[in-house]
The first five atom37 places (N, CA, C, CB, O) and aatype in JSON, in Angstrom:
{
  "aatype": [12, 3, 7, 14, 10, 10, 15, 19, 1, 16, 16, 10, 19, 13, 10, 10, 0, 10, 10, 19, 7, 0, 16, 0, 7, 7, 10, 16, 0, 10, 0, 7, 6, 15, 16, 14, 1, 7, 10, 10, 0, 7, 10, 0, 0, 0, 7, 10, 0, 19, 14, 13, 13, 2, 1, 10, 9, 3, 9, 6, 7, 15, 7, 15, 1, 5, 8, 1, 2, 0, 7, 0, 7, 19, 1, 6, 7, 3, 7, 2, 7],
  "atom_mask": [
    [1, 1, 1, 1, 1],
    [1, 1, 1, 1, 1],
    [1, 1, 1, 0, 1],
    [1, 1, 1, 1, 1],
    [1, 1, 1, 1, 1],
    [1, 1, 1, 1, 1],
    [1, 1, 1, 1, 1],
    [1, 1, 1, 1, 1],
    [1, 1, 1, 1, 1],
    [1, 1, 1, 1, 1],
    [1, 1, 1, 1, 1],
    [1, 1, 1, 1, 1],
    [1, 1, 1, 1, 1],
    [1, 1, 1, 1, 1],
    [1, 1, 1, 1, 1],
    [1, 1, 1, 1, 1],
    [1, 1, 1, 1, 1],
    [1, 1, 1, 1, 1],
    [1, 1, 1, 1, 1],
    [1, 1, 1, 1, 1],
    [1, 1, 1, 0, 1],
    [1, 1, 1, 1, 1],
    [1, 1, 1, 1, 1],
    [1, 1, 1, 1, 1],
    [1, 1, 1, 0, 1],
    [1, 1, 1, 0, 1],
    [1, 1, 1, 1, 1],
    [1, 1, 1, 1, 1],
    [1, 1, 1, 1, 1],
    [1, 1, 1, 1, 1],
    [1, 1, 1, 1, 1],
    [1, 1, 1, 0, 1],
    [1, 1, 1, 1, 1],
    [1, 1, 1, 1, 1],
    [1, 1, 1, 1, 1],
    [1, 1, 1, 1, 1],
    [1, 1, 1, 1, 1],
    [1, 1, 1, 0, 1],
    [1, 1, 1, 1, 1],
    [1, 1, 1, 1, 1],
    [1, 1, 1, 1, 1],
    [1, 1, 1, 0, 1],
    [1, 1, 1, 1, 1],
    [1, 1, 1, 1, 1],
    [1, 1, 1, 1, 1],
    [1, 1, 1, 1, 1],
    [1, 1, 1, 0, 1],
    [1, 1, 1, 1, 1],
    [1, 1, 1, 1, 1],
    [1, 1, 1, 1, 1],
    [1, 1, 1, 1, 1],
    [1, 1, 1, 1, 1],
    [1, 1, 1, 1, 1],
    [1, 1, 1, 1, 1],
    [1, 1, 1, 1, 1],
    [1, 1, 1, 1, 1],
    [1, 1, 1, 1, 1],
    [1, 1, 1, 1, 1],
    [1, 1, 1, 1, 1],
    [1, 1, 1, 1, 1],
    [1, 1, 1, 0, 1],
    [1, 1, 1, 1, 1],
    [1, 1, 1, 0, 1],
    [1, 1, 1, 1, 1],
    [1, 1, 1, 1, 1],
    [1, 1, 1, 1, 1],
    [1, 1, 1, 1, 1],
    [1, 1, 1, 1, 1],
    [1, 1, 1, 1, 1],
    [1, 1, 1, 1, 1],
    [1, 1, 1, 0, 1],
    [1, 1, 1, 1, 1],
    [1, 1, 1, 0, 1],
    [1, 1, 1, 1, 1],
    [1, 1, 1, 1, 1],
    [1, 1, 1, 1, 1],
    [1, 1, 1, 0, 1],
    [1, 1, 1, 1, 1],
    [1, 1, 1, 0, 1],
    [1, 1, 1, 1, 1],
    [1, 1, 1, 0, 1]
  ],
  "atom_positions": [
    [[-20.79, -17.09, -13.53], [-19.7, -16.97, -12.59], [-20.15, -17.45, -11.21], [-19.2, -15.54, -12.53], [-21.24, -17.13, -10.75]],
    [[-19.28, -18.2, -10.59], [-19.63, -18.7, -9.27], [-19.19, -17.76, -8.15], [-19.0, -20.06, -9.06], [-19.96, -17.47, -7.24]],
    [[-17.95, -17.28, -8.24], [-17.42, -16.43, -7.17], [-17.29, -14.98, -7.61], [0.0, 0.0, 0.0], [-17.57, -14.64, -8.76]],
    [[-16.86, -14.15, -6.68], [-16.69, -12.73, -7.01], [-15.5, -12.52, -7.95], [-16.51, -11.9, -5.73], [-14.57, -13.32, -7.98]],
    [[-15.56, -11.45, -8.7], [-14.49, -11.13, -9.64], [-13.21, -10.73, -8.9], [-14.93, -10.0, -10.58], [-12.12, -11.15, -9.28]],
    [[-13.35, -9.94, -7.86], [-12.21, -9.49, -7.05], [-12.46, -9.84, -5.59], [-11.97, -7.97, -7.22], [-13.61, -9.88, -5.13]],
    [[-11.37, -10.08, -4.86], [-11.53, -10.33, -3.43], [-11.79, -9.01, -2.71], [-10.27, -11.04, -2.85], [-11.61, -7.93, -3.28]],
    [[-12.2, -9.11, -1.47], [-12.48, -7.91, -0.68], [-11.2, -7.11, -0.48], [-13.1, -8.29, 0.69], [-11.23, -5.88, -0.54]],
    [[-10.08, -7.79, -0.26], [-8.81, -7.12, -0.04], [-8.38, -6.35, -1.29], [-7.72, -8.13, 0.35], [-7.95, -5.2, -1.2]],
    [[-8.5, -6.98, -2.46], [-8.13, -6.32, -3.71], [-9.02, -5.12, -3.98], [-8.21, -7.31, -4.88], [-8.54, -4.07, -4.42]],
    [[-10.3, -5.26, -3.72], [-11.23, -4.16, -3.92], [-10.89, -3.0, -3.0], [-12.66, -4.63, -3.68], [-10.93, -1.85, -3.41]],
    [[-10.55, -3.3, -1.76], [-10.19, -2.25, -0.81], [-8.9, -1.54, -1.22], [-10.03, -2.83, 0.6], [-8.81, -0.32, -1.12]],
    [[-7.91, -2.29, -1.68], [-6.65, -1.69, -2.12], [-6.9, -0.76, -3.3], [-5.62, -2.79, -2.5], [-6.39, 0.36, -3.32]],
    [[-7.68, -1.22, -4.28], [-7.96, -0.39, -5.45], [-8.81, 0.83, -5.09], [-8.67, -1.21, -6.52], [-8.6, 1.91, -5.65]],
    [[-9.75, 0.67, -4.17], [-10.58, 1.8, -3.76], [-9.75, 2.86, -3.06], [-11.7, 1.32, -2.84], [-9.9, 4.05, -3.33]],
    [[-8.87, 2.44, -2.16], [-8.0, 3.4, -1.48], [-7.05, 4.09, -2.46], [-7.21, 2.7, -0.37], [-6.8, 5.29, -2.34]],
    [[-6.52, 3.34, -3.42], [-5.65, 3.94, -4.43], [-6.42, 4.94, -5.28], [-5.02, 2.84, -5.33], [-5.88, 5.99, -5.64]],
    [[-7.67, 4.64, -5.6], [-8.5, 5.56, -6.37], [-8.74, 6.85, -5.58], [-9.84, 4.9, -6.73], [-8.69, 7.94, -6.15]],
    [[-9.0, 6.73, -4.3], [-9.21, 7.91, -3.46], [-7.94, 8.76, -3.37], [-9.65, 7.5, -2.06], [-8.01, 9.99, -3.45]],
    [[-6.8, 8.12, -3.22], [-5.53, 8.85, -3.16], [-5.28, 9.56, -4.49], [-4.35, 7.9, -2.84], [-4.89, 10.73, -4.51]],
    [[-5.5, 8.86, -5.6], [-5.28, 9.46, -6.91], [-6.22, 10.63, -7.18], [0.0, 0.0, 0.0], [-5.8, 11.66, -7.71]],
    [[-7.48, 10.47, -6.82], [-8.44, 11.55, -7.03], [-8.1, 12.77, -6.17], [-9.87, 11.07, -6.71], [-8.22, 13.91, -6.62]],
    [[-7.67, 12.53, -4.95], [-7.28, 13.63, -4.07], [-6.05, 14.35, -4.6], [-7.02, 13.11, -2.65], [-6.02, 15.58, -4.62]],
    [[-5.05, 13.6, -5.02], [-3.83, 14.22, -5.55], [-4.12, 14.99, -6.83], [-2.76, 13.16, -5.81], [-3.62, 16.1, -7.02]],
    [[-4.92, 14.42, -7.7], [-5.28, 15.11, -8.93], [-6.1, 16.37, -8.67], [0.0, 0.0, 0.0], [-5.88, 17.4, -9.3]],
    [[-7.03, 16.27, -7.75], [-7.85, 17.44, -7.41], [-7.05, 18.55, -6.77], [0.0, 0.0, 0.0], [-7.24, 19.73, -7.09]],
    [[-6.15, 18.19, -5.87], [-5.3, 19.21, -5.25], [-4.35, 19.85, -6.25], [-4.51, 18.6, -4.09], [-4.06, 21.04, -6.17]],
    [[-3.86, 19.05, -7.19], [-2.99, 19.6, -8.22], [-3.76, 20.57, -9.11], [-2.38, 18.47, -9.07], [-3.24, 21.62, -9.48]],
    [[-4.98, 20.22, -9.45], [-5.81, 21.12, -10.26], [-6.15, 22.4, -9.49], [-7.1, 20.41, -10.7], [-6.18, 23.48, -10.07]],
    [[-6.42, 22.27, -8.2], [-6.72, 23.45, -7.39], [-5.5, 24.35, -7.21], [-7.25, 23.02, -6.03], [-5.65, 25.55, -6.96]],
    [[-4.32, 23.79, -7.34], [-3.11, 24.59, -7.21], [-2.85, 25.44, -8.44], [-1.93, 23.68, -6.94], [-1.92, 26.24, -8.45]],
    [[-3.65, 25.26, -9.48], [-3.52, 26.09, -10.66], [-2.84, 25.42, -11.83], [0.0, 0.0, 0.0], [-2.59, 26.06, -12.85]],
    [[-2.53, 24.14, -11.7], [-1.91, 23.42, -12.81], [-2.98, 23.05, -13.83], [-1.18, 22.14, -12.3], [-4.18, 23.11, -13.54]],
    [[-2.56, 22.68, -15.01], [-3.5, 22.32, -16.07], [-4.13, 20.96, -15.79], [-2.78, 22.31, -17.45], [-3.65, 20.21, -14.93]],
    [[-5.18, 20.65, -16.5], [-5.9, 19.39, -16.33], [-5.02, 18.17, -16.63], [-7.13, 19.36, -17.23], [-5.04, 17.2, -15.87]],
    [[-4.23, 18.19, -17.73], [-3.37, 17.02, -17.96], [-2.34, 16.79, -16.85], [-2.64, 17.18, -19.28], [-2.03, 15.64, -16.51]],
    [[-1.81, 17.86, -16.28], [-0.85, 17.69, -15.18], [-1.54, 17.15, -13.93], [-0.16, 19.02, -14.85], [-0.97, 16.33, -13.21]],
    [[-2.74, 17.6, -13.68], [-3.51, 17.05, -12.56], [-3.83, 15.59, -12.74], [0.0, 0.0, 0.0], [-3.78, 14.81, -11.79]],
    [[-4.17, 15.22, -13.98], [-4.46, 13.82, -14.28], [-3.21, 12.95, -14.11], [-5.01, 13.68, -15.7], [-3.27, 11.86, -13.54]],
    [[-2.08, 13.45, -14.61], [-0.83, 12.69, -14.44], [-0.43, 12.56, -12.98], [0.3, 13.36, -15.22], [0.05, 11.51, -12.56]],
    [[-0.62, 13.61, -12.2], [-0.31, 13.54, -10.77], [-1.21, 12.53, -10.07], [-0.44, 14.93, -10.12], [-0.76, 11.78, -9.21]],
    [[-2.49, 12.53, -10.44], [-3.42, 11.58, -9.84], [-3.1, 10.15, -10.2], [0.0, 0.0, 0.0], [-3.17, 9.26, -9.35]],
    [[-2.75, 9.92, -11.46], [-2.39, 8.56, -11.89], [-1.1, 8.08, -11.22], [-2.23, 8.51, -13.41], [-0.98, 6.92, -10.83]],
    [[-0.13, 8.99, -11.09], [1.13, 8.62, -10.43], [0.89, 8.29, -8.96], [2.16, 9.75, -10.56], [1.45, 7.33, -8.44]],
    [[0.08, 9.09, -8.3], [-0.2, 8.84, -6.88], [-0.96, 7.53, -6.7], [-1.01, 10.0, -6.29], [-0.7, 6.78, -5.76]],
    [[-1.91, 7.25, -7.59], [-2.66, 5.99, -7.5], [-1.75, 4.8, -7.76], [-3.83, 5.99, -8.49], [-1.87, 3.77, -7.11]],
    [[-0.84, 4.95, -8.72], [0.09, 3.86, -9.01], [1.02, 3.56, -7.86], [0.0, 0.0, 0.0], [1.36, 2.4, -7.62]],
    [[1.44, 4.59, -7.13], [2.29, 4.37, -5.97], [1.5, 3.9, -4.75], [3.03, 5.64, -5.63], [2.05, 3.25, -3.86]],
    [[0.22, 4.21, -4.71], [-0.61, 3.83, -3.57], [-0.97, 2.35, -3.57], [-1.88, 4.66, -3.55], [-1.17, 1.77, -2.51]],
    [[-1.04, 1.74, -4.76], [-1.43, 0.32, -4.83], [-0.44, -0.57, -4.08], [-1.52, -0.14, -6.29], [-0.87, -1.34, -3.22]],
    [[0.88, -0.51, -4.35], [1.78, -1.37, -3.57], [1.86, -0.99, -2.08], [3.17, -1.32, -4.17], [2.08, -1.84, -1.23]],
    [[1.66, 0.31, -1.79], [1.68, 0.74, -0.39], [0.53, 0.1, 0.38], [1.59, 2.28, -0.3], [0.75, -0.49, 1.44]],
    [[-0.68, 0.22, -0.14], [-1.83, -0.36, 0.56], [-1.83, -1.88, 0.5], [-3.12, 0.17, -0.04], [-2.37, -2.54, 1.39]],
    [[-1.21, -2.43, -0.53], [-1.1, -3.89, -0.62], [-0.24, -4.43, 0.52], [-0.51, -4.31, -1.99], [-0.55, -5.47, 1.1]],
    [[0.83, -3.74, 0.84], [1.67, -4.17, 1.98], [1.05, -3.81, 3.31], [3.05, -3.54, 1.88], [1.21, -4.54, 4.29]],
    [[0.33, -2.69, 3.35], [-0.29, -2.26, 4.6], [-1.39, -3.23, 5.04], [-0.85, -0.85, 4.45], [-1.51, -3.54, 6.22]],
    [[-2.17, -3.69, 4.09], [-3.25, -4.63, 4.36], [-2.74, -6.02, 4.04], [-4.55, -4.28, 3.54], [-3.01, -6.56, 2.96]],
    [[-2.01, -6.59, 4.96], [-1.34, -7.87, 4.74], [-2.12, -8.96, 5.46], [0.12, -7.84, 5.24], [-2.12, -9.02, 6.69]],
    [[-2.78, -9.83, 4.7], [-3.59, -10.9, 5.28], [-2.72, -11.95, 5.96], [-4.46, -11.55, 4.2], [-3.02, -12.4, 7.06]],
    [[-1.66, -12.34, 5.29], [-0.82, -13.42, 5.78], [-0.07, -13.05, 7.06], [0.15, -13.83, 4.71], [0.25, -13.94, 7.85]],
    [[0.22, -11.79, 7.27], [0.99, -11.39, 8.43], [2.46, -11.73, 8.27], [0.0, 0.0, 0.0], [3.14, -11.97, 9.26]],
    [[2.96, -11.76, 7.04], [4.34, -12.16, 6.8], [5.32, -11.18, 7.41], [4.6, -12.29, 5.32], [6.41, -11.58, 7.81]],
    [[4.98, -9.92, 7.5], [5.88, -8.94, 8.1], [6.04, -9.17, 9.59], [0.0, 0.0, 0.0], [7.14, -8.97, 10.12]],
    [[5.0, -9.58, 10.28], [5.09, -9.81, 11.71], [5.83, -11.11, 12.02], [3.71, -9.84, 12.33], [6.45, -11.22, 13.08]],
    [[5.79, -12.09, 11.13], [6.51, -13.35, 11.34], [8.01, -13.14, 11.32], [6.11, -14.37, 10.3], [8.73, -13.8, 12.06]],
    [[8.49, -12.25, 10.48], [9.92, -12.01, 10.39], [10.45, -11.44, 11.7], [10.24, -11.07, 9.23], [11.56, -11.77, 12.11]],
    [[9.68, -10.58, 12.35], [10.13, -9.97, 13.59], [10.14, -10.98, 14.74], [9.24, -8.79, 13.95], [11.01, -10.92, 15.61]],
    [[9.2, -11.9, 14.75], [9.16, -12.9, 15.81], [10.33, -13.86, 15.74], [7.86, -13.66, 15.76], [10.86, -14.25, 16.78]],
    [[10.75, -14.25, 14.56], [11.8, -15.23, 14.39], [13.19, -14.62, 14.31], [11.54, -16.04, 13.16], [14.17, -15.35, 14.12]],
    [[13.32, -13.32, 14.45], [14.6, -12.65, 14.26], [15.62, -13.08, 15.32], [14.42, -11.14, 14.31], [16.78, -13.29, 14.98]],
    [[15.22, -13.23, 16.56], [16.15, -13.57, 17.61], [16.03, -15.0, 18.07], [0.0, 0.0, 0.0], [16.44, -15.31, 19.19]],
    [[15.49, -15.88, 17.27], [15.22, -17.25, 17.68], [16.51, -18.05, 17.89], [14.35, -17.95, 16.65], [16.55, -18.94, 18.74]],
    [[17.57, -17.75, 17.13], [18.8, -18.53, 17.23], [19.77, -18.03, 18.28], [0.0, 0.0, 0.0], [20.82, -18.64, 18.47]],
    [[19.47, -16.95, 18.96], [20.38, -16.37, 19.94], [19.99, -16.87, 21.33], [20.35, -14.81, 19.89], [18.84, -16.74, 21.75]],
    [[20.97, -17.44, 22.02], [20.72, -17.91, 23.39], [21.11, -16.83, 24.38], [21.48, -19.21, 23.68], [21.68, -15.82, 23.99]],
    [[20.82, -17.04, 25.62], [21.02, -16.01, 26.64], [22.48, -15.63, 26.8], [20.47, -16.48, 27.95], [22.78, -14.44, 26.94]],
    [[23.41, -16.57, 26.8], [24.79, -16.26, 27.06], [25.6, -15.9, 25.83], [0.0, 0.0, 0.0], [26.75, -15.47, 25.96]],
    [[25.04, -16.07, 24.63], [25.78, -15.79, 23.4], [26.03, -14.3, 23.22], [25.02, -16.33, 22.21], [25.14, -13.47, 23.44]],
    [[27.24, -13.97, 22.82], [27.58, -12.61, 22.49], [27.85, -11.71, 23.66], [0.0, 0.0, 0.0], [28.03, -10.5, 23.48]],
    [[27.9, -12.25, 24.86], [28.16, -11.42, 26.03], [29.64, -11.38, 26.39], [27.35, -11.91, 27.2], [30.01, -10.78, 27.4]],
    [[30.47, -12.02, 25.58], [31.92, -11.94, 25.73], [32.45, -12.78, 26.78], [0.0, 0.0, 0.0], [33.66, -12.8, 27.0]]
  ]
}
């Protein structure tokens, strides 16, 4: 293999999702629920954390571009009646 298996961004997203899942599962187990329920809670939290962190760690900056171009077509006197 020449390059890495995963990019740094992908590794960070998966690591953060793993931490969220482990925390949710551990807290569920500490709350007195059974081990399978804790495992399911951890897996659900990790599954929801992946798209969250994927959007949060945005390399391209696509979210910021939309805000900059939002008012590009409006001139100073338009819409003032």
